[in-house]
C-alpha positions in Angstrom: 170.2 149.2 -16.6 170.3 149.4 -20.4 172.8 146.8 -19.9 170.5 144.5 -18.0 167.2 145.2 -20.3 169.7 143.9 -22.9 170.2 140.7 -21.4 166.8 140.6 -20.5 166.1 140.7 -24.2 168.4 137.9 -25.1 166.8 135.4 -22.3 163.5 135.8 -24.5 165.3 134.0 -27.3 165.8 131.0 -24.9 163.5 129.3 -22.8 163.3 128.0 -18.9 163.1 123.9 -18.4 165.3 121.4 -16.7 166.3 118.7 -19.0 163.5 115.9 -18.7 165.7 113.3 -16.9 167.0 116.1 -14.6 164.1 118.2 -13.2 164.3 118.8 -9.9 161.5 116.9 -8.0 161.4 120.1 -5.6 159.3 122.0 -8.3 155.8 123.3 -8.1 153.5 125.5 -10.1 154.6 128.7 -9.8 155.8 131.0 -12.5 158.0 134.0 -12.1 156.3 137.3 -12.1 156.7 139.9 -14.7 160.5 141.5 -14.7 161.6 138.9 -12.4 164.9 136.5 -13.6 165.4 133.0 -11.8 169.0 131.4 -11.5 168.9 127.8 -10.6 172.0 125.4 -9.7 170.7 121.5 -9.7 173.3 119.0 -8.4 172.0 115.7 -8.4 174.6 112.6 -7.6 173.0 108.5 -8.7 174.6 105.2 -7.4 173.7 102.0 -7.7 175.3 98.4 -7.6 172.0 96.1 -8.7 169.2 96.4 -10.7 165.3 94.8 -10.7 165.7 91.7 -12.7 163.0 89.3 -13.6 164.0 87.2 -10.6 164.7 89.7 -8.6 167.5 92.4 -7.9 170.6 91.3 -10.3 174.5 92.8 -9.4 175.0 95.4 -11.8 178.2 93.3 -12.6 176.5 89.4 -13.2 177.0 89.8 -16.6 180.6 91.2 -16.8 181.2 88.2 -14.3 179.6 85.5 -16.3 181.8 86.7 -19.4 184.8 86.7 -17.0 184.1 83.0 -16.2 184.1 82.1 -19.9 187.7 83.1 -20.5 188.6 81.8 -17.3 187.7 78.3 -18.1 189.1 78.5 -21.5 191.7 80.0 -19.9 193.1 77.5 -17.2 191.0 74.5 -18.2 194.2 73.5 -20.3 195.9 73.0 -16.6 193.0 71.8 -14.5 191.7 68.9 -16.6 195.7 67.5 -16.5 195.9 68.0 -12.7 192.6 66.4 -12.5 193.5 63.2 -14.0 196.5 63.2 -12.1 195.2 63.1 -8.8 192.4 60.5 -9.8 195.5 58.6 -10.7 197.3 59.1 -7.1 194.5 58.4 -5.3 193.6 55.1 -7.0 197.3 54.0 -7.2 197.7 54.6 -3.4 194.2 54.0 -2.1 195.7 49.8 -1.2 198.4 51.7 0.5 197.0 53.6 3.4 194.1 53.2 5.8 190.7 54.4 5.3 190.9 55.8 1.7 188.8 58.6 0.3 187.8 59.8 -2.7 187.6 63.2 -2.5 185.4 65.7 -4.7 187.5 67.0 -7.8 188.7 70.4 -7.0 186.8 73.4 -9.2 188.4 77.0 -10.2 185.5 78.9 -9.1 183.3 81.3 -10.2 183.9 84.8 -11.8 182.4 87.6 -9.7 182.4 91.2 -10.9 181.4 93.5 -8.1 180.6 96.9 -9.6 178.8 100.2 -8.8 177.5 102.6 -11.3 176.9 106.7 -10.9 175.7 109.7 -12.6 176.6 113.1 -12.0 174.6 115.8 -13.5 174.8 120.2 -12.6 172.2 121.3 -14.7 172.2 125.5 -14.6 168.7 127.0 -15.2 168.4 130.9 -16.2 164.7 132.1 -16.6 162.8 135.2 -17.0 159.2 136.2 -16.3 158.0 137.2 -19.4 154.7 138.0 -17.9 152.8 136.7 -14.8 151.6 133.7 -16.6 154.8 133.0 -19.1 158.1 132.5 -17.6 160.9 131.4 -20.5 164.9 130.1 -20.3 167.9 128.1 -20.7 169.4 125.3 -19.4 172.9 124.1 -19.8 173.8 120.6 -18.0 177.1 119.4 -17.1 177.0 115.6 -17.0 179.5 113.0 -15.8 179.2 108.7 -15.8 181.4 105.9 -14.8 181.4 102.8 -12.9 183.8 101.7 -10.3 185.5 98.2 -10.0 184.9 97.3 -5.8 186.3 94.0 -6.8 187.1 90.7 -9.3 187.3 87.3 -8.0 187.2 84.1 -8.3 184.8 82.9 -5.5 185.1 78.7 -4.1 187.6 78.0 -6.1 189.7 74.9 -4.8 192.8 75.2 -7.5 195.7 77.5 -6.4 199.0 78.4 -8.2 201.9 75.9 -7.7 204.8 78.1 -6.3 207.2 74.8 -5.1 206.9 72.9 -8.5 210.3 71.3 -7.8 210.0 70.8 -3.9 206.9 69.0 -4.6 208.0 67.0 -7.0 210.4 65.5 -5.0 208.5 64.4 -2.2 205.9 62.4 -4.5 208.6 61.3 -6.4 209.2 59.2 -3.2 206.0 57.3 -3.6 206.5 56.6 -7.3 208.4 58.1 -10.2 204.7 58.5 -12.2 203.8 60.6 -9.5 206.3 63.3 -10.0 204.2 65.0 -12.7 201.7 66.0 -10.5 204.1 67.7 -8.2 205.0 69.5 -11.3 201.3 70.6 -12.1 200.9 74.4 -12.8 197.7 74.1 -10.4 197.5 72.0 -7.0 194.5 71.8 -4.7 194.4 74.4 -2.6 195.4 73.3 1.7 192.4 72.6 3.6 190.4 71.7 0.8 189.2 67.8 0.1 191.2 67.1 -2.1 194.1 69.1 -0.4 193.6 67.2 3.1 193.6 63.7 1.6 196.6 64.2 -0.7 198.8 65.4 2.5 197.2 62.6 4.4 198.1 59.9 1.8 202.2 62.0 1.4 202.7 62.2 4.8 201.4 58.2 5.6 203.8 56.9 2.1 207.3 59.2 3.0 208.3 59.7 6.1 206.1 62.8 7.3 207.1 64.8 4.3 204.2 67.1 3.1 203.8 69.0 -0.2 203.3 72.7 -0.3 199.9 73.8 -1.7 198.8 76.7 -2.3 196.6 78.8 0.4 193.8 80.1 -1.8 192.2 79.6 -5.1 193.6 81.1 -8.1 193.1 84.8 -8.7 192.6 87.6 -11.1 195.7 89.0 -10.3 197.7 85.8 -10.4 195.9 84.9 -13.8 197.5 88.5 -15.2 200.9 87.9 -14.0 201.9 84.5 -14.3 203.5 84.2 -17.7 202.3 80.3 -18.1 198.9 81.5 -17.9 198.9 85.3 -19.2 200.1 83.3 -22.1 196.4 81.8 -23.0 194.9 85.1 -22.5 194.8 87.9 -25.2 196.2 91.7 -24.5 191.7 92.5 -24.3 191.1 90.0 -21.7 193.7 90.1 -19.3 192.8 94.0 -19.6 189.6 93.2 -18.5 190.5 90.7 -15.8 192.6 94.1 -14.8 189.5 96.5 -15.1 189.9 99.4 -12.7 187.0 102.4 -12.3 186.5 104.3 -15.2 184.9 107.4 -16.2 183.7 109.8 -18.5 185.4 113.4 -17.7 182.6 116.2 -17.6 180.9 117.1 -20.5 178.3 119.2 -21.8 175.3 117.7 -21.8 171.6 118.3 -24.2 170.8 122.3 -23.7 166.9 122.7 -23.3 165.1 125.8 -24.4 161.1 126.2 -23.7 158.3 128.1 -21.6 156.0 127.1 -19.2 152.6 129.0 -19.3 150.7 129.2 -15.7 146.6 128.0 -16.6 145.1 128.9 -13.4 145.9 130.6 -10.3 144.0 130.7 -7.3 146.7 131.2 -4.7 147.1 134.7 -3.5 150.7 136.7 -2.7 153.3 135.3 -4.3 155.9 134.1 -4.0 154.5 133.6 -0.3 151.6 130.9 -0.8 150.9 129.7 3.0 149.2 133.0 3.1 146.3 131.5 1.4 144.5 129.4 3.0 142.9 126.6 0.8 143.7 127.5 -3.5 145.0 125.4 -6.8 147.0 126.5 -9.3 148.8 124.6 -12.6 151.3 124.9 -15.2 151.9 123.3 -18.1 155.5 123.3 -19.7 157.1 122.2 -22.7 160.7 122.3 -24.0 162.9 121.7 -27.6 166.1 119.5 -27.1 169.3 120.5 -28.9 171.6 117.9 -29.3 174.9 119.1 -27.9 176.3 116.5 -26.1 178.8 113.9 -26.8 178.0 111.6 -29.8 180.1 108.7 -28.3 177.8 106.1 -27.2 180.3 103.5 -25.4 183.4 105.0 -24.6 185.0 103.3 -22.0 184.3 99.2 -21.5 182.3 99.6 -18.1 180.7 102.8 -18.5 177.0 102.8 -19.4 175.9 104.8 -22.4 173.9 107.9 -21.9 171.0 109.6 -23.8 173.6 112.8 -24.9 173.6 114.0 -28.3 169.8 113.7 -29.0 167.5 116.4 -30.3 164.0 115.8 -28.7 161.0 117.4 -26.6 159.2 117.3 -24.0 155.8 118.0 -21.8 155.0 118.5 -18.2 151.6 119.6 -16.0 152.4 120.8 -12.5 150.0 121.3 -10.0 149.7 122.4 -6.4 146.5 122.1 -3.7 146.8 124.2 -0.6 144.8 122.5 1.6 145.8 125.5 4.5 149.1 127.7 5.1 150.9 124.8 6.6 149.7 121.8 4.3 149.8 121.2 0.6 150.5 118.8 -2.3 152.6 119.0 -5.4 152.2 116.9 -8.7 153.7 116.6 -11.9 153.3 114.4 -15.1 155.3 114.5 -18.5 157.1 112.7 -21.0 160.2 113.3 -23.0 160.6 111.9 -26.6 164.4 111.8 -27.9 165.0 111.6 -31.8 167.4 109.0 -33.1 171.1 110.0 -33.8 173.9 108.2 -35.6 176.5 106.9 -32.7 180.0 105.4 -32.7 180.2 102.2 -30.6 182.7 100.1 -29.4 182.7 96.9 -31.7 180.8 94.5 -28.8 180.3 90.7 -30.2 180.5 87.2 -29.0 184.1 86.8 -30.2 185.2 90.1 -29.0 183.5 90.5 -25.4 185.6 93.5 -24.2 187.5 95.1 -27.1 190.0 97.8 -26.6 190.4 101.4 -26.9 192.5 100.4 -30.0 189.8 99.1 -31.7 188.4 101.0 -34.6 184.7 102.5 -33.0 182.0 100.8 -35.7 179.0 103.6 -36.6 175.0 102.7 -35.5 171.7 104.4 -35.2 170.5 104.4 -31.4 166.8 105.2 -31.0 165.6 105.9 -27.1 161.8 104.7 -26.4 159.8 107.1 -24.6 159.9 108.5 -21.4 157.0 108.7 -18.9 157.0 110.1 -15.4 155.3 111.4 -12.8 155.5 112.3 -9.4 153.8 113.3 -5.9 155.2 115.2 -2.9 153.3 115.7 0.2 154.6 119.4 1.8 154.9 120.7 5.5 156.0 124.0 6.3 157.2 124.2 9.8 158.0 128.0 9.6 157.7 130.5 7.1 161.4 129.9 5.9 161.7 126.1 6.7 159.6 123.1 5.0 159.7 119.3 4.9 158.3 117.2 2.4 157.6 113.1 1.2 158.1 112.5 -2.4 156.7 109.0 -4.7 157.9 109.0 -8.3 157.1 106.7 -11.1 159.4 106.8 -14.0 158.9 104.5 -17.4 161.4 104.4 -20.0 160.8 102.7 -23.9 163.5 100.3 -24.9 166.2 101.3 -26.8 166.7 100.1 -30.6 170.4 100.0 -32.4 170.3 99.6 -35.7 173.8 98.7 -37.4 175.1 101.3 -40.0 177.7 98.6 -41.6 177.3 95.2 -42.8 177.1 93.8 -39.4 173.7 91.9 -38.4 173.1 93.1 -35.0 174.7 95.9 -32.7 176.7 94.3 -29.7 175.9 95.4 -26.4 178.6 96.5 -23.2 179.4 93.9 -19.8 177.0 96.5 -18.3 174.3 97.8 -21.4 170.7 96.8 -21.5 168.5 97.8 -23.9 164.9 96.6 -23.1 162.4 98.7 -21.3 161.9 99.4 -17.7 160.0 101.1 -15.3 161.1 102.2 -11.9 159.1 103.1 -8.7 160.9 105.5 -6.0 160.3 106.9 -2.7 161.9 109.7 -0.7 162.4 112.5 1.8 163.1 116.4 1.7 163.5 119.6 3.4 163.9 123.0 2.0 164.7 126.8 3.5 163.8 130.0 2.0 164.6 133.5 2.5 161.6 134.9 0.2 159.2 135.8 3.1 162.0 137.6 4.8 162.7 139.6 1.5 159.4 140.7 0.7 159.2 141.6 4.4 162.2 143.7 4.3 164.1 141.5 6.6 167.1 140.3 3.8 168.7 141.7 0.9 168.9 138.0 -1.0 165.5 136.0 -1.7 166.9 132.1 -2.4 165.6 128.9 -2.0 167.8 125.7 -0.9 166.7 121.9 -1.2 167.7 118.7 -0.3 165.7 115.5 -1.5 166.9 111.9 -1.2 165.2 109.3 -3.2 165.8 105.4 -3.5 164.1 103.2 -6.3 162.5 100.4 -4.1 160.6 98.2 -7.0 161.1 98.3 -10.5 161.4 95.5 -13.3 163.2 95.3 -16.8 166.2 96.1 -15.3 165.4 99.1 -13.8 168.6 100.5 -11.6 168.0 100.4 -8.2 169.5 103.5 -7.7 169.8 106.2 -4.7 169.6 110.1 -5.9 170.9 113.0 -3.4 169.4 116.0 -5.1 170.6 119.3 -4.2 168.8 122.9 -5.5 169.7 126.4 -5.1 167.5 128.9 -6.8 168.5 132.7 -6.3 165.7 135.2 -8.1 166.6 139.0 -8.3 164.0 141.7 -10.2 164.9 142.6 -13.4 162.5 144.9 -14.8 160.0 147.4 -12.7 162.3 148.0 -9.4 161.7 151.3 -8.4 164.3 154.2 -8.9 167.0 154.7 -6.5 167.5 158.4 -5.3 170.9 159.1 -7.5 173.5 161.0 -4.7 173.8 165.0 -4.7 176.8 165.9 -6.6 176.5 169.5 -5.7 176.4 169.1 -2.1 179.2 170.2 -1.2 179.1 173.8 -3.4 176.0 174.3 -1.0 177.2 174.1 1.9 177.0 177.4 3.4 179.9 179.3 5.4 179.6 179.7 9.0 178.1 183.0 10.2 181.2 185.5 11.2 181.9 185.5 15.2 179.7 188.1 17.1 181.7 191.2 17.7 182.6 191.7 21.4 180.5 193.6 23.9 181.3 196.8 24.7 183.3 197.9 27.3 181.6 198.2 30.3 182.2 202.3 31.7 181.8 202.9 35.1 180.8 206.8 36.4 182.5 208.3 38.8 181.1 208.5 42.5 180.5 212.3 43.6 182.1 214.0 46.5 
């Protein structure tokens, strides 16, 4: 017991709230009884591939695709412009030699598309202690990982492809005119089946002995752009790496530890921790926490990985309330805020002239100041049995704008392809369920008091480029009465010595003497 009391004393130096951006929505206004500890583990997985922009939902990779498009046009225009002029010259010069000549539309390079999906994985672990019947303290240690999956980078709608048979195509066009052989040797040619490709093949067949050109079957692709030596020469190493970007994620790292406390203001619900023992009631709890900057200070580690609010000191406050309408129906609600302090970070040097800085480029210092966060949620609940319950949930969240201040002679701080700094608002709905052995534990039917819950939420509306995200949240909590347990009887070590020896065997009965019969 002395060892356990020492552990309890250490807990009094910490506090008991999960980080503000990872608080389990399955929480309520309960406070631990005096002398009880609780271990809570939460797993959160959030994934999204679009955001709520001004004109509706926008793909996460839209800006990255626009940046790739500028590179495509700069790299391929020197090859597309000559072939377009040569096609115009060919169609004009052979118009009088064929029947029903058609002037097709000029071929195009296509539009760069980047299909990305961001994900955030968090695992906060919380250890709480009931200092009194109203005050709970503890500590939360979160582990985090965030990444971006690249599901595809392509040039869509392109009608110019890579010419892989330059000598053969030049020989065919040379039959029509020596000036047209240069078209056959062009790096790019119209795609087979495109308007320009169809008309080109029709005229070649009509002006030769039925010969055809070996036209590309598809538009130029990013892989061909980065593997063809002639085209690759037009790209920088960083641009070539951007076209070959693959999924990237940070390793799991220690996030910002939080310490705090929660105080139960009022409790009109009898029978903790069996709130359904009261037909009606209300309880409310306030919570406050301090955030320690234990997370990493690198703001942008990978090209396509979004920065997280890590390495910031800050404070949070929340209020929780439960309204019990009957033993089976009750409603939980909460509202709170988080204010993080500014911190100095190291960032990749994004700029208009350096869209895709690599890992080898030195990071630049900047000061990052997150905006305040506000949140609120409401959760109607229904208890099917004393062990199983279900819930619906609505969640509101607002994040203030993020401000960057350059730490050197730069005038501004450039943003990466998937970064946003605007203030945003999101509305989410969800459904969940839970299982608890607390009723069975206090009834003496099980030895382990635990609760598990599963909640799925989806952002259904938002603004300011809020993520159109879905979140799966799994929570498990185990309780243990550390102080105030009734002492268990110790086994009697002298039990063997107090055993009495068996009694001695009874003496044999005396022999029976038969008297002689008289004569």
